[in-house]
C-alpha positions in Angstrom: 44.9 -28.7 70.7 47.7 -26.3 71.4 49.8 -26.9 68.3 47.1 -25.7 66.3 46.3 -22.5 68.4 50.3 -21.6 68.2 50.5 -22.4 64.5 47.5 -20.0 64.0 49.5 -17.2 66.0 52.8 -18.1 64.4 51.9 -17.9 60.9 50.1 -14.5 61.6 46.6 -15.1 62.6 44.8 -14.3 65.6 45.2 -15.6 69.5 43.2 -18.3 70.5 42.1 -18.6 73.7 43.2 -22.0 75.4 43.5 -24.0 78.4 44.4 -27.5 79.2 41.6 -30.1 80.8 41.0 -32.5 78.0 40.8 -36.2 78.4 42.6 -38.5 75.9 40.3 -41.1 75.0 41.6 -44.9 73.9 41.0 -46.0 70.2 38.0 -48.1 71.2 35.8 -45.5 71.9 37.2 -43.4 68.5 33.9 -42.3 66.5 32.6 -43.5 63.4 33.8 -42.5 60.4 32.3 -40.0 58.0 31.6 -37.2 60.8 34.2 -34.9 59.1 32.8 -32.6 56.2 33.7 -34.0 52.8 35.8 -31.8 50.1 32.7 -32.4 47.9 30.0 -30.8 50.1 27.2 -29.2 49.1 25.8 -26.5 51.3 23.4 -28.6 52.5 25.9 -31.0 53.6 27.9 -28.5 55.2 25.2 -27.3 57.3 24.1 -30.6 58.6 27.4 -31.7 59.2 28.6 -28.5 61.1 24.9 -28.5 62.8 26.0 -31.7 64.1 28.8 -30.0 66.1 26.2 -27.3 67.4 28.0 -24.6 65.1 26.0 -21.7 62.9 26.2 -20.5 59.4 28.9 -17.8 60.6 31.1 -20.4 62.0 31.0 -22.6 59.0 32.3 -19.9 56.8 35.4 -18.9 59.4 36.4 -22.2 60.2 36.7 -22.5 56.8 39.1 -19.7 56.5 41.7 -22.4 58.2 42.4 -23.2 54.1 43.8 -20.0 54.3 46.9 -22.1 54.7 48.1 -25.7 53.7 47.3 -27.2 50.5 45.7 -30.4 49.0 47.6 -33.8 47.9 45.7 -35.8 45.5 47.0 -38.9 47.2 45.0 -37.3 50.4 42.1 -35.6 49.2 41.8 -36.5 45.1 42.6 -32.9 44.7 46.1 -30.9 44.5 47.3 -27.5 45.2 47.3 -24.6 47.8 44.1 -22.2 47.8 46.3 -19.0 48.1 49.3 -17.6 46.9 51.2 -17.8 50.8 49.9 -21.0 52.0 52.0 -20.2 55.4 50.7 -17.1 56.5 47.7 -16.5 58.5 45.3 -13.8 56.3 42.3 -13.3 54.6 43.3 -14.0 51.5 41.2 -17.1 51.0 38.2 -15.3 50.7 39.8 -12.7 48.5 41.2 -15.8 46.0 37.5 -17.2 46.6 35.9 -14.4 45.1 38.5 -13.9 42.1 38.0 -17.6 41.5 34.5 -17.1 41.2 35.1 -14.4 38.8 37.4 -16.7 36.9 40.6 -15.5 38.1 42.3 -18.9 39.5 45.9 -18.9 39.5 47.9 -21.5 38.1 48.4 -24.5 40.6 45.6 -22.8 42.5 42.5 -25.1 43.8 38.9 -24.5 45.5 37.1 -27.9 46.3 33.4 -28.0 45.7 32.8 -27.4 49.5 34.8 -24.1 48.9 32.8 -23.3 45.9 29.3 -24.2 48.3 30.5 -21.0 50.3 29.5 -18.8 47.2 26.3 -20.7 46.2 24.0 -19.9 49.6 23.3 -16.3 50.0 24.0 -16.3 53.9 27.5 -17.9 53.2 28.2 -16.0 50.7 27.9 -12.6 53.0 30.1 -13.9 55.2 32.3 -14.6 52.5 32.1 -11.0 51.5 32.8 -9.6 54.7 35.8 -11.4 55.7 37.4 -10.5 52.3 37.2 -6.8 52.9 37.3 -7.1 57.2 40.2 -9.2 57.9 40.2 -7.8 62.1 35.9 -9.6 61.6 37.6 -12.7 60.4 39.9 -13.3 62.9 37.6 -12.5 65.9 34.9 -14.8 64.5 37.8 -17.4 63.8 39.5 -17.1 67.2 36.2 -17.7 68.8 34.9 -20.4 66.8 38.2 -22.2 67.2 38.2 -21.8 70.8 34.7 -23.2 70.8 35.7 -26.0 68.9 38.7 -27.2 70.7 36.2 -27.2 73.8 34.1 -29.6 72.2 33.7 -32.8 74.7 35.4 -30.6 77.1 34.0 -31.1 80.9 34.5 -27.7 82.5 33.3 -27.0 86.4 33.1 -23.6 86.0 29.8 -22.2 84.9 30.0 -21.0 81.3 28.6 -17.3 80.7 24.7 -17.7 79.7 24.4 -17.7 76.0 22.7 -14.8 74.2 19.5 -15.8 72.6 19.9 -15.5 69.1 15.9 -15.8 68.0 13.2 -13.4 68.5 11.1 -14.9 71.4 7.9 -12.3 72.5 6.2 -14.4 75.6 2.9 -13.1 77.3 5.1 -12.3 80.6 8.1 -10.6 81.3 10.9 -13.6 81.3 13.4 -13.5 84.1 16.8 -12.1 84.1 17.3 -13.4 87.4 18.2 -10.0 89.2 17.5 -9.0 92.5 13.5 -8.9 93.6 13.4 -4.8 93.1 14.9 -5.0 90.1 12.8 -8.1 88.6 9.6 -5.8 89.5 11.4 -3.1 87.7 11.6 -5.1 84.6 8.2 -6.6 85.1 6.7 -2.6 85.2 9.0 -1.7 81.9 7.9 -4.8 79.9 4.1 -4.2 79.9 4.5 -0.4 80.1 6.6 -1.0 77.0 3.6 -3.3 75.3 1.0 -1.0 76.6 2.4 2.7 75.3 4.6 0.9 72.4 7.5 3.5 73.4 10.2 0.9 73.1 11.6 2.5 70.3 11.8 5.7 72.7 13.4 4.3 75.6 15.9 3.0 73.3 16.9 6.2 71.9 16.9 7.9 75.6 19.5 5.2 76.5 21.3 5.5 73.9 21.6 9.1 73.9 22.8 8.9 77.5 25.3 6.3 77.3 27.1 7.1 73.8 28.6 10.2 75.2 31.0 8.0 76.5 34.8 8.7 75.7 37.1 5.7 76.2 40.1 7.6 76.1 39.1 10.4 79.0 36.7 8.2 80.4 34.1 10.5 80.4 30.5 10.6 80.2 28.5 7.4 79.6 25.4 6.0 81.1 25.3 8.3 84.0 21.7 9.7 83.5 23.0 13.4 83.3 19.9 14.8 81.6 17.6 13.2 84.1 16.7 16.8 86.0 15.7 18.2 82.7 18.7 20.2 82.4 22.6 19.7 81.2 22.6 17.0 78.4 18.7 17.4 78.5 19.1 20.8 76.8 21.9 19.4 73.9 19.9 20.1 70.7 20.5 16.1 69.6 18.3 15.3 72.9 14.9 17.3 71.9 12.0 14.9 72.5 13.5 13.2 75.4 11.3 14.5 77.6 8.6 12.2 76.7 10.8 9.3 77.5 12.2 10.3 80.5 8.3 11.2 81.9 7.4 7.7 80.8 10.1 5.9 83.7 9.5 8.6 86.3 6.9 6.5 88.2 8.6 3.5 88.3 12.5 5.2 89.0 10.1 7.5 92.1 8.5 4.0 93.5 12.0 2.6 94.1 14.0 5.4 94.8 17.1 4.5 96.7 16.9 0.9 95.5 16.9 1.4 91.4 19.1 4.1 90.4 18.4 6.3 87.3 20.9 5.0 85.1 20.4 1.8 85.6 16.8 1.7 85.0 17.3 4.0 81.8 19.4 1.1 80.4 17.3 -1.7 81.7 14.4 -0.1 79.7 16.2 -0.1 76.9 17.2 -3.5 77.0 14.1 -4.9 77.6 12.4 -2.5 74.8 15.0 -4.8 72.4 13.6 -8.1 73.9 10.1 -7.3 74.0 9.8 -5.9 70.4 11.2 -9.6 69.4 15.2 -8.6 69.5 17.4 -10.6 71.1 18.2 -10.6 74.9 21.0 -8.1 75.9 23.2 -9.0 78.6 22.5 -6.3 81.9 23.7 -5.5 85.2 23.2 -3.0 87.7 25.9 -0.9 89.0 25.6 2.6 87.1 26.2 5.6 89.3 23.7 8.5 88.5 25.7 11.9 88.0 24.7 15.6 88.5 24.2 17.8 85.3 27.4 19.5 86.3 29.5 16.5 85.0 27.2 16.1 81.9 29.5 15.1 78.7 30.0 18.3 76.3 27.7 19.0 73.3 28.2 17.1 70.3 29.3 13.6 71.1 26.3 12.1 69.7 26.7 10.6 65.7 24.9 13.2 63.4 22.1 12.2 61.3 24.0 13.9 58.5 27.5 11.9 59.3 29.6 10.4 56.7 31.6 7.4 57.0 34.3 9.4 58.6 32.7 11.0 61.3 30.3 7.5 62.1 34.3 5.8 62.7 35.4 9.3 64.1 32.4 9.1 66.8 32.1 5.2 67.4 35.8 4.9 67.9 35.9 7.4 70.6 33.6 5.4 72.4 36.1 2.2 72.0 33.9 0.6 69.3 34.6 -1.1 65.9 33.2 -1.2 62.3 31.1 -3.9 63.1 29.8 -2.3 66.1 28.9 0.9 63.9 26.9 -1.1 61.3 24.7 -3.5 64.1 24.1 -0.6 66.2 22.9 0.9 63.3 20.2 -1.4 63.1 18.2 0.0 65.8 17.0 2.1 63.3 14.6 -0.9 62.3 12.6 0.4 65.0 11.2 4.0 65.8 10.9 6.9 63.5 12.1 10.4 62.6 9.9 13.3 63.6 10.6 16.9 61.4 10.6 19.1 64.7 13.7 17.3 66.6 15.8 15.6 63.5 14.5 17.8 60.5 13.4 14.3 59.1 9.8 12.5 59.0 9.2 8.9 58.7 10.1 5.8 59.7 13.0 3.3 58.1 10.9 -0.2 57.9 7.5 -0.9 57.5 6.6 -2.7 61.4 8.6 0.2 63.4 7.6 -1.9 66.4 9.1 -5.0 65.5 12.5 -5.5 65.8 14.1 -7.3 63.2 16.5 -7.0 60.5 14.2 -5.2 58.0 16.5 -1.9 58.3 19.4 -3.7 56.3 16.7 -5.1 54.2 15.4 -1.4 53.9 18.9 -0.6 53.1 19.8 -3.2 50.5 16.5 -2.2 48.3 17.9 1.4 48.5 21.3 0.8 47.1 19.3 -1.4 44.3 17.1 2.1 43.9 20.0 4.6 43.8 20.1 5.3 47.0 16.6 6.4 47.5 14.4 4.9 50.3 11.2 3.0 49.4 8.2 5.4 49.2 6.9 5.9 52.8 10.0 4.9 54.5 13.1 7.4 55.5 17.2 6.8 55.2 19.3 9.3 56.7 22.4 10.3 55.1 24.2 8.3 58.1 22.4 5.3 56.9 23.4 5.6 53.4 26.9 6.1 54.4 26.9 2.4 55.4 26.9 1.9 51.8 29.7 4.1 50.8 32.4 2.0 52.7 33.6 -1.4 51.5 33.9 -2.8 55.0 30.3 -1.2 55.8 28.4 -2.4 52.9 29.8 -6.2 53.4 28.2 -6.0 56.9 24.9 -4.4 55.6 24.4 -7.3 53.2 25.4 -9.8 56.0 22.9 -8.6 58.5 20.2 -8.4 55.7 20.9 -12.1 54.9 21.4 -13.3 58.3 19.1 -12.1 60.9 20.9 -14.4 63.9 24.4 -12.9 63.1 22.9 -9.3 63.4 21.1 -10.5 66.8 24.2 -11.7 68.1 26.3 -8.9 67.2 23.8 -6.3 68.0 23.4 -7.6 71.7 26.9 -7.9 72.0 27.7 -4.4 70.9 24.2 -3.0 72.9 25.8 -4.9 75.9 29.2 -3.0 75.5 27.3 0.8 75.3 25.2 0.1 78.5 28.1 -0.6 80.2 30.6 2.0 79.3 32.2 3.3 81.7 31.9 0.4 84.5 34.4 -2.2 85.4 35.6 -3.8 82.0 33.6 -6.4 80.7 36.2 -7.9 78.6 37.5 -11.1 79.3 40.8 -11.4 78.6 42.3 -14.0 76.4 43.0 -17.6 78.5 46.5 -18.4 77.8 48.2 -21.6 79.1 49.3 -21.9 82.6 52.9 -21.8 83.2 53.8 -25.0 82.8 52.5 -25.0 79.5 54.8 -22.3 77.9 57.7 -24.1 77.5 55.9 -26.4 75.4 54.1 -23.3 73.6 57.8 -21.8 72.6 59.1 -25.6 71.0 55.9 -25.5 69.2 56.6 -21.9 67.8 59.9 -22.8 67.2 58.6 -26.3 65.3 56.2 -24.5 63.5 58.8 -22.0 62.2 61.6 -24.3 61.2 59.4 -26.7 59.4 56.7 -24.6 58.0 54.2 -27.9 59.3 51.5 -25.4 60.9 48.7 -25.9 58.3 49.1 -29.9 59.2 49.2 -29.1 63.1 45.6 -27.4 62.7 44.5 -30.1 60.2 45.2 -33.0 62.9 43.4 -30.9 65.7 40.5 -30.3 63.5 39.9 -33.8 62.5 40.3 -34.8 66.2 37.7 -32.1 67.3 35.5 -32.1 64.4 34.1 -35.5 65.0 32.0 -33.9 68.1 28.0 -34.2 67.9 26.4 -32.0 70.4 23.2 -34.2 70.5 24.8 -37.3 71.5 27.9 -35.9 73.2 30.4 -38.0 71.4 33.3 -37.4 69.4 35.4 -34.1 69.9 39.1 -33.7 71.5 40.2 -36.6 72.8 42.8 -38.2 70.3 41.7 -41.2 69.7 43.8 -41.2 66.8 47.2 -40.9 68.5 
């Protein structure tokens, strides 16, 4: 497994988190044949094989990108040729050349398996292919995450794993516990019931966003500190018109638990509760924000403008430390709520059900694209929304999220978690690297990969070992049974 992650990195790919701890199993514990995906698989067979391992659609397409290196040999697979022009360079060429192949531009000596072509025959798979072809950074991020996951198949760790973010809409009758203190659980329960009763979820999300999105990662100023809570400072900024209503809704619970729950904590907890209460994903949250006085308010003009173009969006969001994927994922919050003429200069909702948190916003955008950039009757799209269709990376993500709600829920929850924790102690996990005793092994592997150009076959070896995993039976996995 270490050889595989070293090979990926040595050939120009991303760093993949790795740590030791796999148990070698004897050959008599090996898995039955037939568990690996077949080269002739169609979309249904690919899903069945990867779902057995506990992997989702995005992970299927990201792992398929491993074909960016290496080649087929007729005596082994029945096919002959490489997928890409440079089969020892790990980049996103696989997706680019797969799309070219679909357009009839296959190069001499190039090969694509039926299982590769299957990625173009399914709308969800195709959306991911389009995205990775345009955004290598997105491919690297997803490939690194899923290869790490694959290499942990069957490994027992004593350390508790981070709770997985829910990726399905779930709206129970009572507020689901967040495992917080008794005080914060009581606040959460009050928020849940208030959001259900007053239908104020979109407004509470806007309040938390307008407070947190003032963050500047370079100066470490701004962020979720409730500087507008007293009706002055940021409350007087033009972009924050109408938020007095949101503050008034939350004042009773803030006053009830004064000294036990800070205002900035309540505002962000209200927002993540609203997302979940309206049918969206659970967003991880923890307390600890510091309320700041209006005198420490961020300067006006830090929030993204409704009239912003692609350059403006990238400029504003990069100041917060956010990437293209975060921009498009967070824009999806427009799936709930509506514009008001007296506040923004625009009027109307983005979707037919502005109290339901789903991927309808992206479907509205896709419909508008087909209609010359015009929203359907009764709906509104801001210039900053339409900008997402004018950039190839943004557009590919719009189409991905329109086709795959689970992918959007995953990305939105991660991005909004980051927003709600701006300025707090870093929540970014460092990439796990091997203990000192493995460093010499890594150096030797790098030299081996560079001299013998054997990276692709080392990746294949690790995949054929780990890809036997069955998540239900908990058999197979990375145990070197073929050694």
